[in-house]
C-alpha positions in Angstrom: 1.1 27.2 -1.9 1.3 23.7 -0.5 1.1 23.3 3.2 4.4 23.4 5.1 5.9 20.1 6.2 6.5 19.7 9.9 10.1 20.3 11.0 10.6 16.6 11.5 8.5 13.8 10.0 7.7 10.8 12.2 10.5 8.4 12.0 8.1 5.4 11.6 4.7 5.5 9.9 2.1 2.8 9.9 1.6 2.2 6.2 -1.8 1.7 4.6 -2.8 -1.9 4.2 -6.0 -2.2 2.1 -8.5 -5.0 2.6 -8.8 -4.9 6.4 -5.5 -4.8 8.3 -5.4 -1.0 8.6 -8.1 0.2 11.0 -8.8 3.4 12.9 -7.8 1.7 16.1 -4.4 0.8 14.6 -3.9 4.4 13.4 -5.0 5.8 16.8 -2.5 3.6 18.6 0.6 4.8 16.8 2.3 8.2 16.3 1.1 8.4 12.7 -0.7 6.0 10.4 -2.8 5.8 7.3 -6.3 4.8 6.7 -6.4 2.5 3.6 -9.3 3.5 1.4 -8.1 1.8 -1.8 -10.8 -0.9 -2.0 -13.3 0.1 0.7 -16.8 1.4 0.1 -17.7 5.1 0.6 -19.8 4.1 3.6 -16.9 2.2 5.1 -14.7 5.3 4.6 -17.3 7.5 6.4 -17.4 5.0 9.3 -13.6 5.1 9.6 -13.6 8.9 9.7 -16.0 8.8 12.6 -13.6 6.6 14.6 -10.1 8.0 13.8 -8.3 10.6 15.8 -5.8 13.2 14.5 -3.2 13.1 13.2 -3.7 10.6 10.4 -3.3 10.1 6.7 -5.5 8.6 4.0 -4.4 6.5 1.1 -6.4 6.1 -2.2 -6.0 3.9 -5.2 -5.6 6.0 -8.3 -8.0 5.2 -11.2 -6.7 2.5 -13.5 -5.9 3.6 -17.1 -5.8 0.2 -18.9 -8.2 -2.7 -19.0 -7.2 -6.3 -19.1 -7.6 -8.1 -22.5 -11.0 -9.7 -22.8 -9.4 -13.0 -24.1 -7.2 -13.2 -21.0 -10.1 -12.6 -18.7 -12.1 -15.3 -20.5 -9.3 -17.8 -20.2 -8.9 -17.4 -16.4 -12.7 -17.3 -15.9 -13.0 -20.6 -17.6 -10.3 -22.1 -15.5 -11.8 -20.9 -12.3 -15.4 -21.6 -13.3 -16.3 -18.0 -12.6 -18.1 -15.1 -14.2 -16.2 -12.1 -15.3 -17.2 -9.2 -13.0 -17.8 -5.6 -14.2 -15.2 -3.6 -12.2 -15.1 0.0 -11.2 -11.7 1.1 -12.6 -11.9 4.3 -10.6 -12.0 2.4 -7.2 -14.3 5.2 -6.0 -11.3 7.6 -6.1 -13.2 10.8 -6.9 -15.9 10.3 -4.3 -13.4 9.3 -1.6 -11.2 12.3 -2.4 -14.2 14.5 -2.1 -15.0 13.0 1.3 -11.5 13.4 2.6 -11.3 17.0 1.5 -14.8 17.8 2.9 -13.7 16.3 6.3 -10.5 18.2 6.1 -8.8 16.6 9.2 -6.2 14.4 7.4 -2.7 15.6 7.5 -1.7 13.8 4.3 -3.6 12.2 1.4 -1.5 9.8 -0.6 -2.2 7.8 -3.7 -1.1 4.4 -5.0 -1.2 3.1 -8.7 -0.8 6.5 -10.2 -0.3 10.2 -9.5 -2.7 13.1 -8.7 -3.2 15.6 -11.5 -2.1 19.2 -11.1 -5.7 20.1 -10.4 -6.0 17.4 -7.7 -2.8 18.6 -6.1 -4.2 22.1 -6.0 -7.5 21.0 -4.4 -5.6 19.0 -1.7 -3.3 21.9 -1.0 -6.2 24.4 -0.9 -7.6 22.3 2.0 -4.3 22.6 3.9 -3.4 19.0 3.4 -0.2 17.5 2.1 -0.2 15.2 -1.0 2.1 12.3 -1.2 2.6 9.9 -4.1 3.9 6.3 -4.1 6.7 5.7 -6.7 8.8 2.8 -7.7 11.4 4.4 -9.9 13.1 7.8 -10.7 10.9 8.6 -13.7 7.7 8.4 -11.7 9.4 10.4 -8.8 10.3 13.2 -11.2 6.8 13.3 -12.6 5.1 13.4 -9.2 7.5 16.2 -8.1 6.9 18.2 -11.2 3.1 18.0 -10.7 3.2 19.1 -7.1 3.9 16.2 -4.7 4.9 17.2 -1.1 6.5 13.8 -0.3 7.3 10.6 -2.1 6.7 7.1 -0.8 9.5 5.1 -2.4 8.4 1.5 -2.5 10.9 -1.4 -3.0 10.4 -4.9 -4.2 10.3 -6.5 -0.8 7.2 -4.7 0.2 4.1 -6.7 1.1 0.9 -5.9 -0.8 0.6 -4.5 -4.2 3.5 -2.9 -6.0 2.6 0.7 -6.9 3.5 0.7 -10.6 1.4 3.3 -12.4 0.0 0.8 -15.0 -1.0 -2.9 -14.7 1.2 -3.7 -17.7 4.4 -2.4 -16.2 7.1 -4.8 -15.0 8.2 -3.6 -11.5 11.7 -2.3 -10.8 13.6 -5.1 -9.0 16.4 -3.0 -7.5 16.7 -3.2 -3.7 15.0 -0.4 -1.8 18.3 1.1 -0.8 19.3 1.6 -4.4 15.9 3.0 -5.3 16.1 5.5 -2.5 19.6 6.5 -3.6 18.4 6.9 -7.2 15.4 9.0 -6.3 17.4 11.0 -3.7 19.8 12.1 -6.4 17.0 13.4 -8.7 14.3 14.8 -6.4 14.5 17.3 -3.6 11.5 16.1 -1.6 11.0 14.2 1.7 11.3 10.5 0.9 9.4 7.8 2.8 11.0 4.4 2.5 8.5 1.4 2.2 9.3 -2.2 2.0 10.7 -4.8 4.4 11.5 -2.7 7.6 10.7 -4.7 10.7 13.4 -3.8 13.2 15.0 -0.6 14.5 18.1 -1.5 12.6 16.1 -1.7 9.3 14.7 1.8 10.0 18.1 3.2 10.8 19.6 1.8 7.7 16.9 3.3 5.4 17.2 6.7 7.2 21.0 6.6 6.4 20.1 5.9 2.7 18.2 9.2 2.5 14.7 8.5 3.8 13.0 11.1 6.0 10.6 8.4 7.4 10.0 4.7 7.1 6.6 3.3 6.3 6.0 -0.1 8.0 3.1 -2.3 7.0 3.8 -6.0 7.5 5.4 -5.2 10.9 1.9 -4.3 12.2 -0.1 -7.2 10.7 -0.2 -9.2 13.9 -1.0 -6.1 16.1 -4.0 -6.5 18.3 -5.6 -3.4 16.7 -5.0 -4.6 13.1 -8.0 -6.0 11.1 -6.0 -8.9 9.9 -8.3 -12.0 9.5 -7.8 -15.0 11.8 -7.0 -17.1 8.8 -4.2 -14.8 7.7 -2.9 -14.5 11.3 -2.5 -18.3 11.3 -0.7 -18.2 7.9 1.6 -15.5 9.2 2.4 -17.4 12.4 3.1 -20.5 10.4 5.7 -18.8 8.2 6.5 -19.7 4.6 7.9 -18.1 1.5 6.5 -15.1 -0.3 6.3 -14.3 -4.0 5.7 -11.2 -6.1 3.2 -12.2 -8.7 0.0 -11.2 -10.6 -1.6 -14.5 -9.4 -3.0 -13.0 -6.2 -5.1 -10.3 -7.8 -4.1 -9.6 -11.4 -1.4 -7.1 -10.8 1.9 -7.5 -9.0 1.6 -8.1 -5.3 3.8 -9.8 -2.7 2.3 -12.4 -0.4 2.5 -16.0 1.0 2.8 -18.3 -2.0 0.0 -20.8 -2.7 -0.6 -23.6 -5.1 -2.3 -21.2 -7.4 0.6 -18.8 -7.4 3.1 -21.6 -8.0 1.0 -22.9 -11.0 0.5 -19.4 -12.5 3.9 -17.6 -12.4 3.3 -15.7 -15.7 -0.2 -14.5 -15.7 -1.0 -11.4 -17.8 -2.5 -8.3 -16.2 -6.0 -9.2 -14.9 -6.6 -6.6 -12.3 -9.0 -6.1 -10.6 -11.2 -8.9 -12.1 -9.0 -11.8 -11.0 -9.1 -10.7 -7.4 -12.9 -10.7 -7.5 -13.1 -14.1 -9.3 -10.9 -15.7 -6.6 -12.7 -14.1 -3.6 -15.1 -17.0 -3.1 -12.1 -19.4 -3.0 -10.1 -17.5 -0.4 -10.9 -20.0 2.4 -9.1 -22.7 0.4 -5.4 -22.6 1.3 -4.6 -23.1 -2.4 -6.1 -19.7 -3.2 -5.2 -17.8 0.1 -4.7 -14.1 -0.1 -2.2 -13.2 2.6 -0.1 -10.2 1.4 3.1 -9.6 3.4 6.7 -8.5 2.8 9.5 -10.9 2.0 11.4 -12.8 4.6 8.6 -12.3 7.1 8.8 -15.7 8.9 9.8 -15.3 12.5 10.1 -11.5 12.2 6.5 -10.4 13.0 5.9 -9.2 16.5 2.6 -9.7 18.3 1.0 -7.4 20.9 -0.2 -3.8 20.7 0.6 -1.5 17.8 2.2 0.8 20.3 4.6 -1.9 21.5 5.5 -2.8 17.9 6.1 0.8 17.1 8.3 1.2 20.1 10.4 -1.8 18.9 10.8 -0.2 15.4 11.9 3.0 17.1 14.5 1.1 19.2 12.8 1.9 22.5 
């Protein structure tokens, strides 16, 4: 049997932000937050476990099922003057899941870009941990519920970071988060965690009214003192600007601050994760910046401690 959910989930959750912003210090400073293990090394994951306090969650990237076409990779590599890297399409998922289960302290293990198998759900439940899955439509929600999910993170189009479609080829659902919540709520009897665009107590309240049990906030914490957001990205966030959802950041759909490269490449084919690696040496150039954040962020991001930001989201 899966572990029982608490009588009341946290109203606000610090969402996992891979690539640096989510830190143990950020998780420790709020009521509940996630370590973001999607792209980190196994050694980095071990280090985070040594510094995090309970309660906490862990988010993993699910192994990628499809590979980009070789001719597409060759074309973008020629344009960037880069070599085509040999990626790990598993993102270290299996080793990180083993580590999380062996540690056993996480309250929740969640996944992005796919869904745990029935056997993986069983292993997580046998350790006394809940298993959550990120979904972007009703079909994925029903599949995750059928396989054994304890909660669903319903991610809308305004969310910063990568959109959690289950394949790199899929075109993301563009319905507003409220409509996605309503659709999933009508089909699945599980706790729903709304993700995408909440930065005020009013945003949180609205999403709770639409059926969410909790609201996951990521971009709201990007300028927190405890966040691992780079100084370059902090400057971009303070400067404001427009965001775009595009494959041009990494090779699969993600939302972030638009750049010259994103404007010039609005229709790239699936190139994840190779494109991300090919652009990494160029990230200090503003034309190739990698600052993932939710839509309409300009002027809405609070600075200070994570606890102060959380209090604002809770209307305190």
